N, C-alpha and C positions, 0 to 999 in steps of 0.2 A: 217796384223799385227801390234798390238800396244805394244810399249815397253817404259817405262818412267824409271826415275831415279832420287832419291832424296839422299841427303847427310843430316844428322840429328845429332846432339850432344844431349845427355841427360845433367841433371843437374850436374853430375860429369864430363862434359865434353868428355865423351866415344863417339868415332864417330861410327855411323851406316851408312851403305849404304842400301837403301831400293829400290827396283826395282821390276815392273810389267811387266809380259808379258800378252797379252790378244790377242787371236787369233781373227781375224776378221769374219771368217766364222763357224770356230768350237765353239767359245765363251768359250775355255779353259783358265782358269786364272792360274798363277803361281805368287805367291807373296814370295818373299825372301829377306832376310837381312844377310849381310855379308857372302855370299853363303851358309845360312842354310835356307831351304824352311820353311815359315810359313804358306802358304794356298796352297793348290791345289783344284782347285774347275773346274767344267765340266759344260759346256752348258750355261754360262752366258751370257744373251743376254738382260737384263732389269738392272735397278739401283740396287745396292748392296752396303752394306757398311762392312767392315773388321775391327774390333778391335783387338788390340793385345798390348803387353806391350814391351817396348826396355827399358831396364835398369827399371828405377823406372816410367817412363811415358807411358801412356794410349796414343795410335797413333789409328787414323782412317783413314782408305783408302777408299776414295768413289769413286765408278764408276758410272758415270751418262751418260745415252744414250742421243744422241743428234740426230737432224735431219740427220746430216752425220758422222756418228762415236761416239766416246764415249769421254768424260772428264774424267780426273782422277785428284781427289784431296787428300793431305795428310796433316792431321791435327794433332796436339798436343792437348789433354786436359789437361792443366796444373792444374785443380782444382782437377783431379782425380788422385791420388797418390797410387802406390802399398804401402801397409802397411806392414810391417813385423811384426807379434805377438810379438816377443820376443825384438823388438827394445826398446831400454830405452825410457821410457817415456809412452809407449803404452801397457806395462806390467801392470796390476792393482797391486798395493800394496796389496790388500787382498791376491793374490795368493803368494804374497813372504811371507806374514806373515804365511801363511797355510802352506807352505813348510817349512819354519824354526820349527813350531809347530810341525809338523809331525817328523821332523827330531830329535827334543828335545824329543817326545816320545819313538821312537826307541832307542835312546841314554840312557833314562832312563831304558827302558824294557830291554836291553842288561845288563846294569849295575845290575840290579835286579837279573837276571839270573847269572851272572858272581858271584855275592856274594852268593847267595843260593848256588850254587855249589861248591864253596869252603868251606862252611859249613858242606858240606855231605863228 
């Protein structure tokens, strides 16, 4: 039975504890972080890579089969960041202008309806 543990901090200094359990004979794998299960996989007896996000960072946990046992490696892909579409700078200005134009059209339409209803 193989168990390994890593401590990791993302860019915001949020601490994470990543652990893996890999059964010797069964090959069953459990990968968890801060007591939350990330992966549950069965009968893993060959090389495999698990990719997951912690915070904004993409991590890759590799299981490599060796002559006697397995080797485990956790690597952070600093070039691959999680992008939030509404983050400032990532939201295209065109969409902002279209939303403002839509609100202006709705405001004008409501104003026209109110003025016409007051005349009657």
